[in-house]
Residue, then its C-alpha position, 0 to 999 in steps of 0.5 A: m770787790l762786789t760780786l755779780q750776784q749782788l750786782r745782778g741779783d737785784k740790780e735796782a737795790a744795787i743802784a740805790k745802795l750805791a747812789k748813797k755813797g754818791v756814785d751813779a752806778a746805773p751805766i757801769i752796771a749795765k756794761i757789767e751785765e753787757l760784758d758779763d752775758r757776752r763771756k756766758a754766750l762765748q763760754s757757752e760756745l767754747d764748751a760746745c766747741l770743745a765737746e765738738q772737737n772731742k767728739a771728732a777726735k773720737e771718730i779718727g780712730a774709729l774710722m781708722g780702724q775701719g780703713r776709711k783714711e779718707e774719712a778720717e782725713e776729713r775729720k782731721q781738718q774738721v779737728a784742726a778748723l774746731k781747735a783753731r776756733s776754741v783758741e780764738l774763743s778762749a781768747e775773747h772769753d779771757k778779754a771779756t772777763a778782764e774787761l768785766n773785772a776790770q768794770i766791778v773794780l770801779l765799783p765801791n763797796f754796798p754801805a750798810d743800812i745804818v749808814p746816814e744819808g750824806r756826802t761830807a764830813e758835816d752830815n756824820l752821825v755823832v753817836k756817843i761823846d765823852e767831853n773829859y775836858s782838862a784845865l789848861p792854863e791861859n793862853p794854851l799852846p798848839h802842840w807845834e809850839l810846845a814842841r819847839k818849847y820843850d825840843i821834843i818835836d823837830f818840824d825844820l829839820g824833817v824839812k831838812l832831811t826829806g821834806a814837810g810831813f816828815p818830822v823828826y822826834k827827839g828825846k822824850g818826843a822819841r820816847l814818847q813815840r816808842a812808849l805809845i808804840n808799845y802800849f797800844l801792842d800790849y793793849n791789843t795782846a791782852a785782848g786776844y790780838r795775835e801781834i804781827e811785824p809785817p814788810v812796809m812795802v807790798n806787792e801790787a796784788s797786795g795793794f789790790g786785795t785790801g782795795q788800795l789798787p787802784d782806787k788810791e794809787g795816787q795817794m801811795y809811795h810807789a818804788t818803780a823799780d821793783n814795783f812795790y809800794l810803801v804801806p798807807t796802814a798795816e792794814v794791808p800787809v797783815t790782811n793779805i796774809y790771808r790772800d788765796v787762803i781757805l780757812d776751816q771754820k773752826e780757825f775764827p775769829v782771826k784777831l791780828t794787830a801790827y806796828t808800823p811806819c805808814f806812808r802817805r802822800e796826802a796829795g793837795s793836802y794844806g792849810k791850818d788843819v794840816r799844820g804841826l802832826n795834824r796831817l803827815h806823810q810819814f807816821d807811826k799807826v799799831e793796827i788791828v785786823q779781824l777775820s770773822l764769819p759773816e753772821k759774826s762780822y757785825e758782832a765783831l765790830d762792836g767789839m773793836v769799837a768798844h776795844v778802841e774807846g777802852l783804849v782811847k778813854s784810858l789816855g784820859l782824852p776827850y773823845r767822840i764817836l761817830r757813824l760815817c755817813g755815805g759820802d764820807m766812808s772809804f771805797t771799801s768799807a760797808l760801815t765805818y766809825d771814826f773816833e776823834v780826840y779833842s784838842e783843846a789848843q787848836q779848839r777841833w776834833l782831831e781823828v784817830s781812828s777809823v773801825s770798819n766793817f768790809e763784809s766780803f768786799q776785800a776777801n773777794r778781792l783776797k780770794l779769803r774764803y772757808k769751808d762752811e760746815k753746813k753748806k759743805k762749800t766754800q765762802l767767802a769771809h769777812t774782813l774788819n779792821g781800825s787803828s789802835l791807834a794813830l800817833p800823830r793826833i793823839v800825841a797832838a791832843l796828849l801834848e796840848n791837853n795835858q800842858t801845864p805851867e811846869g811842864i806836859r804831864i804824861p798820862e799815868v797808864l803811860v808812865p810804865y813805858t816813858g819812865f817819866e812824868m812830865i816832858d819839861 
């Protein structure tokens, strides 16, 4: 979440930055200022009350020693009244602080200066494109028809077992899933990311820490009996490993990778754009997470983008990289690059990765800090994450772009993991 300094240090600049994300922040910031002023006034009155209480308590002992019992009793009554007032002030202060924080968490992160203006995906900026298109047979099939033809993904069986958006992978389809997960993890660990196997359910504090709660509460599956949430991405449990942690400066950068199944309700999703593997309620994804010193986080972001690009390129798929506009960015992100691969059978681009710098936004919610050796005090770290990669649309593009009259060709880098070169 944003800090009071970010919001009150230059209010007009804060309003302008949030307008880039399509947010009218002026009324919320005005409310924040009002609550912050009230909180400070209550704190000042509480401090004065406690000081007077301590002073009066010391005077009681002196008066008793001097035999001035009547005056001492008067002071005791004053102390009792001051204590009662202190309790009232403390409760009012806590209420004002809670109301203040409730307003602050409504505001998304500031977008970085280089974020393009815009409201929708149509306004995103293409920063790179690699048009490595395949020569396909006449009348190429979309992946859902290929899945049926080769009996590797069963969408109807998934509906029977659970519901729409929960496919069942079979035979070489299941083996391909496992191969991709292992390949992605190996690729990430070879680049210095430490592998983590986290829980796939998290508590409310974890959801708040990375910004899924309260912003995306309706998109998360909620186990109400225990108040746990199924993870929408490994970013949530992995980043929360460092909630309420103070790191030493020499520990940076922290680089982690994890595979998890991911669960998203995707309420309101329908139509041709969600057919087959294009949008699921349960899917597999490998994630990379970095914790960085503030002055090095954009260098880390560039490195993560290059890392994901190398991974996509190794699969031989046509791809493009987009810098998201303000209106298409997530609540928590300061700058996001999306990777899309081209589905030649569907004739459309499919998003397979988002790589983002959250700056100190998540760290402030997490209370993730480090000891600054020069300033001799604790500072908020920066957090970053990226999909490396999400499987469903990668699988869709691999099936569609590699179809031949003989079957579906497996990319060379995956053959050691699949154990086969063709799906036929």
